Structure formats: C-alpha cells, structure tokens
C-alpha positions in Angstrom: 0.0 0.0 0.0 2.8 2.4 0.7 3.8 2.3 -2.9 0.4 3.8 -3.7 0.0 7.1 -1.8 -3.5 7.5 -3.3 -4.7 4.6 -1.2 -6.0 6.6 1.8 -7.3 3.7 3.9 -7.2 0.0 3.6 -8.6 -2.4 6.1 -9.1 -6.2 5.8 -10.3 -8.7 8.3 -11.4 -12.3 8.2 -14.1 -12.8 10.9 -14.9 -16.5 10.0 -13.6 -19.0 7.4 -14.8 -18.2 3.9 -15.5 -14.5 4.7 -13.2 -11.5 4.2 -14.4 -7.9 4.8 -12.4 -5.1 3.3 -12.8 -1.3 3.5 -10.8 0.7 1.0 -10.8 4.4 0.4 -9.0 5.9 -2.6 -8.1 9.5 -3.4 -9.5 9.1 -7.0 -10.1 6.6 -9.8 -6.5 6.7 -10.9 -5.3 5.6 -7.4 -7.9 2.8 -7.4 -6.9 1.5 -10.8 -3.1 1.7 -10.0 -3.7 -0.2 -6.7 -5.5 -3.1 -8.5 -3.0 -3.1 -11.3 -0.1 -3.7 -8.8 1.5 -7.0 -9.9 2.5 -7.7 -6.2 -1.2 -7.8 -5.2 -2.7 -9.9 -8.0 -1.8 -13.3 -6.6 -2.9 -12.5 -3.0 -6.1 -11.0 -4.2 -6.8 -14.0 -6.4 -6.2 -16.4 -3.5 -8.5 -14.5 -1.2 -11.2 -14.2 -3.8 -10.9 -18.0 -4.5 -11.2 -18.7 -0.7 -14.4 -16.7 -0.3 -17.8 -18.3 -0.4 -19.4 -15.1 -1.5 -18.3 -11.6 -2.5 -20.3 -8.5 -1.7 -18.9 -5.2 -3.0 -20.6 -2.0 -1.8 -19.4 1.2 -3.4 -19.9 4.7 -2.3 -19.0 7.7 -4.4 -19.1 8.1 -8.2 -16.5 5.8 -9.9 -15.7 6.5 -13.6 -16.8 4.0 -16.3 -13.5 2.2 -16.3 -13.5 1.8 -12.5 -17.1 0.5 -12.7 -16.0 -2.1 -15.3 -13.4 -3.3 -12.9 -15.8 -3.3 -10.0 -18.4 -5.3 -12.0 -16.1 -8.3 -11.6 -16.8 -8.1 -7.9 -20.5 -7.8 -8.3 -20.5 -4.2 -7.1 -23.6 -2.3 -6.0 -23.6 1.4 -5.7 -25.0 3.3 -2.7 -25.7 7.0 -1.8 -24.0 8.4 1.2 -24.6 11.7 3.1 -22.7 14.7 1.7 -19.3 15.2 3.4 -19.6 11.8 5.1 -16.0 11.0 4.2 -13.9 13.9 5.3 -10.1 13.8 5.0 -7.9 16.2 6.9 -5.7 17.9 4.3 -2.8 18.0 6.7 -3.2 14.6 8.3 -0.1 13.4 10.1 0.2 9.6 10.6 2.6 10.3 13.5 0.4 12.7 15.4 -0.4 11.9 19.0 -3.7 13.9 18.9 
C-alpha cells in the first residue's frame, strides 16, 4: 500500500472462514486502478477471492466508467451516502499523538 499514496485507507479482516471484509478508500479513480494493477497484489487478491464463499462489494462515491467495469467483476452495487460523510484532513499526520 505504501507504494500507492492514493490509497487513503485499507482495512481487511477475516471474521470467519470463507469470509473477508475489506474497507478501502481511494483518493481518486486513478489511485484505485493503480492499486488493483499492482503486480505484487494480484496473486494474494486471487487467493482471497478464491477462498471466499461469496463476494459483496458495496461502493460509495461516483467511480468513472473504467472503474465501474473493474468493480463489475466483484458484483459491485452502488449506494448513496450523506454529503461530506467521508472527510479527509488535508494536513493529516500519521505520527500525530492527537
């Protein structure tokens, strides 16, 4: 992920066998596409997808047509969200104590 600064947040967990839950936030469509195109991630992603019993992909925001085509492979559904519900601090500091 550190190779892709446009990946703002990435969280994955595996609550029970056959289930993985991911939350991913991207700065823009280009960052999303670059992240999925990363050769280092293709084999792990394929293994996880193959180990899942079912994939649910809920998307928020307005991906461009090329991103929507990629997301179609995950059975994406699109959902409205409240205005300003994802707010990013423009000067966020990962080392901040506050």
